C-alpha positions in Angstrom: 50.5 -60.6 -224.1 47.0 -61.3 -222.6 45.7 -64.8 -223.1 42.8 -64.8 -225.4 39.7 -66.4 -224.2 36.4 -65.8 -225.9 33.3 -64.2 -223.8 31.2 -67.2 -223.0 27.6 -67.2 -224.2 25.0 -66.7 -221.7 22.3 -69.5 -222.0 20.0 -67.4 -219.6 20.4 -64.3 -221.8 19.9 -66.1 -225.1 16.6 -67.9 -223.8 15.3 -64.5 -222.8 16.2 -62.8 -226.1 14.6 -65.5 -228.0 11.4 -65.3 -225.9 11.5 -61.4 -226.2 12.0 -61.6 -230.0 9.0 -63.9 -230.5 6.8 -61.6 -228.3 8.0 -58.4 -230.3 7.1 -60.2 -233.7 3.4 -60.9 -232.2 3.1 -57.2 -230.8 4.4 -56.1 -234.4 1.8 -58.2 -236.1 -1.1 -56.7 -233.8 0.2 -53.1 -234.6 0.1 -54.0 -238.4 -3.5 -55.2 -237.9 -4.3 -52.3 -235.9 -3.2 -49.9 -238.6 -5.3 -52.0 -241.2 -8.3 -51.5 -239.1 -7.8 -47.7 -239.1 -8.4 -47.9 -242.7 -4.8 -47.4 -243.8 -4.1 -49.2 -247.1 -2.0 -52.4 -247.0 0.8 -50.8 -249.1 1.0 -47.8 -246.8 1.2 -50.2 -243.9 3.9 -52.2 -245.3 6.0 -49.1 -246.0 5.4 -47.5 -242.8 6.0 -50.4 -240.5 8.7 -52.0 -242.5 10.5 -48.7 -243.3 10.6 -48.1 -239.5 11.9 -51.5 -238.6 14.6 -51.2 -241.3 15.7 -47.7 -240.1 15.6 -48.9 -236.5 17.7 -52.0 -237.4 20.0 -50.5 -239.9 20.6 -46.9 -238.4 20.0 -47.4 -234.6 23.7 -46.9 -234.0 23.7 -43.5 -235.9 20.3 -42.3 -234.0 22.1 -43.3 -230.7 25.3 -41.3 -231.5 23.5 -38.4 -232.6 21.2 -38.2 -229.8 24.2 -38.4 -227.3 26.2 -35.7 -229.2 28.7 -38.6 -229.8 31.2 -39.1 -232.8 33.5 -41.8 -233.7 37.2 -41.2 -232.9 40.5 -42.5 -234.2 43.5 -43.8 -232.3 45.0 -40.6 -233.0 42.4 -38.6 -231.3 41.8 -40.9 -228.5 44.9 -43.3 -228.1 44.0 -44.2 -224.7 40.5 -45.1 -225.3 41.6 -47.3 -228.4 44.4 -48.9 -226.3 41.9 -50.2 -223.9 39.3 -51.4 -226.5 42.1 -53.0 -228.3 43.4 -54.9 -225.3 39.9 -56.0 -224.5 39.3 -57.3 -227.9 42.6 -59.1 -227.7 41.5 -60.8 -224.4 38.2 -61.6 -225.7 39.5 -62.9 -229.0 36.8 -61.0 -230.8 36.8 -58.1 -233.7 37.3 -54.5 -232.7 34.2 -52.5 -232.8 34.0 -48.8 -233.6 35.1 -46.3 -230.9 33.2 -43.3 -230.0 33.0 -40.3 -227.5 30.0 -38.5 -226.4 30.8 -34.9 -225.8 28.7 -34.7 -222.6 29.6 -34.3 -218.8 27.4 -37.1 -217.7 29.5 -40.1 -216.8 28.3 -43.2 -218.5 29.2 -45.5 -221.6 26.9 -47.4 -224.1 27.2 -49.9 -226.8 25.1 -49.7 -229.8 24.8 -51.4 -233.3 22.9 -54.2 -235.1 25.8 -56.7 -234.9 29.4 -56.9 -233.6 30.7 -55.8 -237.1 28.4 -52.8 -237.0 28.8 -52.0 -233.3 29.9 -49.0 -231.5 31.5 -48.8 -228.1 30.9 -45.2 -226.8 32.3 -43.5 -223.6 31.1 -40.0 -222.4 33.6 -37.1 -221.9 32.6 -37.3 -218.4 33.3 -40.9 -217.6 36.6 -40.4 -219.0 37.5 -37.5 -216.8 36.1 -39.3 -213.6 37.3 -42.7 -213.7 40.9 -44.3 -213.4 42.2 -46.4 -216.2 41.3 -49.5 -214.2 37.7 -48.5 -213.7 37.4 -47.2 -217.3 38.8 -50.5 -218.7 36.2 -52.3 -216.5 33.2 -50.3 -217.8 34.3 -50.9 -221.4 34.8 -54.5 -220.7 31.2 -54.4 -219.7 30.0 -52.6 -223.1 32.4 -55.1 -225.0 30.4 -57.9 -223.3 27.2 -56.5 -224.7 28.7 -56.6 -228.3 29.6 -60.2 -227.9 26.3 -61.2 -226.5 24.6 -59.5 -229.4 21.8 -58.1 -227.2 22.0 -54.7 -228.5 20.0 -55.6 -231.5 17.1 -57.1 -229.8 17.0 -54.0 -227.4 16.9 -51.6 -230.4 14.1 -53.5 -232.2 12.0 -53.6 -228.7 12.3 -49.8 -228.4 11.4 -49.6 -232.0 8.1 -51.4 -231.5 7.3 -49.5 -228.5 7.7 -46.1 -230.6 5.7 -47.5 -233.3 2.8 -48.4 -231.1 2.9 -44.9 -229.6 2.5 -43.3 -232.9 -0.6 -45.6 -233.8 -2.1 -44.6 -230.5 -1.7 -40.8 -231.2 -3.2 -41.5 -234.7 -6.2 -43.2 -233.1 -6.5 -40.3 -230.6 -6.6 -37.7 -233.2 -9.1 -39.7 -235.2 -11.4 -40.1 -232.2 -11.1 -36.3 -231.6 -11.9 -35.4 -235.2 -14.2 -38.3 -236.0 -17.9 -38.7 -236.1 -18.5 -35.8 -238.5 -18.1 -35.2 -242.3 -21.7 -36.1 -243.2 -21.9 -39.3 -241.4 -24.7 -40.5 -239.1 -24.6 -39.8 -235.5 -24.7 -43.3 -234.7 -22.2 -44.3 -237.4 -19.9 -41.3 -236.2 -20.2 -42.7 -232.7 -19.4 -46.2 -233.5 -16.2 -44.8 -235.4 -15.0 -42.9 -232.3 -15.7 -46.0 -230.2 -13.5 -48.0 -232.5 -10.7 -45.5 -232.6 -10.7 -45.3 -228.8 -10.5 -49.0 -228.6 -7.6 -49.2 -231.1 -5.9 -46.3 -229.0 -6.2 -48.3 -225.9 -4.9 -51.5 -227.5 -1.8 -49.4 -228.9 -1.2 -47.9 -225.3 -1.3 -51.6 -224.0 1.2 -52.7 -226.7 3.3 -49.7 -225.8 3.6 -50.7 -222.1 4.1 -54.5 -223.0 7.0 -53.6 -225.2 8.6 -51.4 -222.6 8.0 -54.3 -220.0 9.7 -56.7 -222.2 12.6 -54.2 -222.8 12.9 -53.5 -219.0 13.0 -57.2 -218.1 15.5 -58.2 -220.6 17.6 -55.1 -220.0 17.9 -55.9 -216.2 19.2 -59.4 -217.0 21.6 -58.2 -219.7 23.1 -55.8 -217.4 24.0 -58.5 -214.9 25.3 -60.6 -217.6 27.3 -58.1 -218.9 28.7 -57.1 -215.5 29.6 -60.7 -215.0 31.3 -61.1 -218.3 33.2 -58.0 -218.2 34.4 -58.7 -214.6 35.6 -62.1 -215.5 37.1 -61.1 -218.9 39.4 -58.4 -216.9 39.7 -60.5 -213.8 39.0 -57.5 -211.6 35.3 -57.6 -210.3 36.5 -54.8 -207.9 37.2 -52.4 -210.5 33.9 -52.7 -212.1 32.4 -52.2 -208.4 34.5 -49.1 -207.8 33.4 -47.8 -211.2 29.5 -48.5 -210.6 29.9 -46.8 -207.1 31.7 -43.6 -208.3 29.4 -43.2 -211.4 26.1 -43.7 -209.3 27.4 -41.0 -206.8 28.5 -38.6 -209.5 25.4 -39.0 -211.4 23.8 -36.9 -208.5 25.9 -34.0 -209.6 24.5 -33.8 -213.1 22.0 -31.1 -213.6 18.4 -32.5 -213.7 17.6 -31.2 -217.1 20.4 -33.1 -218.5 19.5 -36.4 -217.0 15.9 -36.0 -218.3 17.0 -35.5 -221.8 19.2 -38.7 -221.4 16.5 -40.8 -220.0 15.6 -42.2 -223.4 18.7 -43.7 -223.7 18.7 -45.6 -220.2 18.2 -49.1 -221.5 21.5 -48.7 -223.2 23.6 -47.2 -220.7 26.1 -48.7 -218.3 24.3 -47.0 -215.4 20.7 -45.4 -215.5 20.6 -41.5 -215.8 17.6 -40.9 -213.4 16.4 -37.5 -212.4 15.3 -36.8 -208.8 11.6 -37.8 -208.7 11.7 -39.4 -212.2 8.8 -41.9 -212.8 11.7 -44.2 -214.4 12.7 -45.1 -211.1 9.6 -47.1 -210.7 10.3 -49.2 -214.1 14.2 -49.2 -214.1 15.9 -50.7 -216.8 18.8 -51.6 -214.5 18.9 -53.9 -211.5 19.4 -52.2 -208.2 23.0 -51.0 -207.6 23.2 -53.3 -204.5 22.3 -56.5 -206.7 25.1 -55.7 -209.1 27.5 -54.9 -206.4 26.6 -58.2 -204.4 27.0 -60.4 -207.8 30.4 -58.8 -208.3 31.4 -59.8 -204.6 30.4 -63.2 -205.5 32.6 -63.2 -208.6 35.4 -61.9 -206.6 35.1 -64.9 -204.5 34.8 -67.2 -207.3 37.9 -66.1 -209.0 40.2 -65.9 -205.8 39.1 -69.5 -205.2 40.4 -70.6 -208.6 43.8 -68.9 -207.9 
C-alpha cells in the first residue's frame, strides 16, 4: 500500500492567490461603480453582479464540463481512470474528487470546482488513448494537486470578473452608438456619449487587468502543480514525458477544434493553441522548456534523497 503523505501547501502560490483575490475584489467594486454610473438601479446591479458571481462560483464545474463535452463517469464505466485517481488520493491522503471524461480527441486534462469536495478531475478521451498508464497517472497527479491547492476557485472568479467587465463594455458601446438622441440637447447628448465611451474604455482596461492577473497566477500554479504532482508519484520523468507527448500531438488536432477550446486554456494541463493564435503572446502556461527544466531539477532532488 502506498504511504499517505499530504500534498504540501505552496506558500508562493497562496501569497499570489491572496493578492490576486484582493485585486479581483477591487476590480469587482469598480465594475459595480461603472454599472451604477450607467444609470442602472442599485437593485439590478446587485442582482446582476451578485447573480453572475454566484453562478460562476457554484456552477463553474458544470459550465466547464458542458463546454468540453464532458460527463461524470462511474468506476464501472472507466475502471482504469478511477483506479488511478483512487491511488493518487490515497497517496495524497485527500478525499476523492469526482471523475469525468471529455469526449473529444484533443489530448488534455483539467480540474474544476469551487472546493475539494465539489471538484471534478477530468481527462479527455484523446489523452486516455495516447498516453501510457504511467504518463496518465502523472497528468492526473498534476490535476489532483490543483484540487489540493484550492487554486481552481480563484481562477474561476478571475475569469468571471473579466467576463462581467466585457459585458459592461458592450453595454457602454451600444449606449454610445445609440445615445445622444431622444429629445436631448446636442451638448447634453454629446456629453452622455463621452461618458459612455469613457466607461467602455475603463471596462476594457478592467478586462485586460483581470486577464493579466489570471495569466500570471495561472503560470505559477501550473509550475506548482507540476512540482507537487511529480513529487507525489516520485516520477518527474513520467510527467515530463507526458508533457512532451501531449505538446507534440496537439499539433495534429484540427485548428478549428483548438480555437474552440482556447477559452479553457487557463484550466488545461497543456494549452490548446492554434497556429498563429494571439493567445501565444499571453499564454496562461509557462513555456514547455521551463516546465521540463523544473521537472529535471526535481528528478535530481529526488535521486539525491534516495
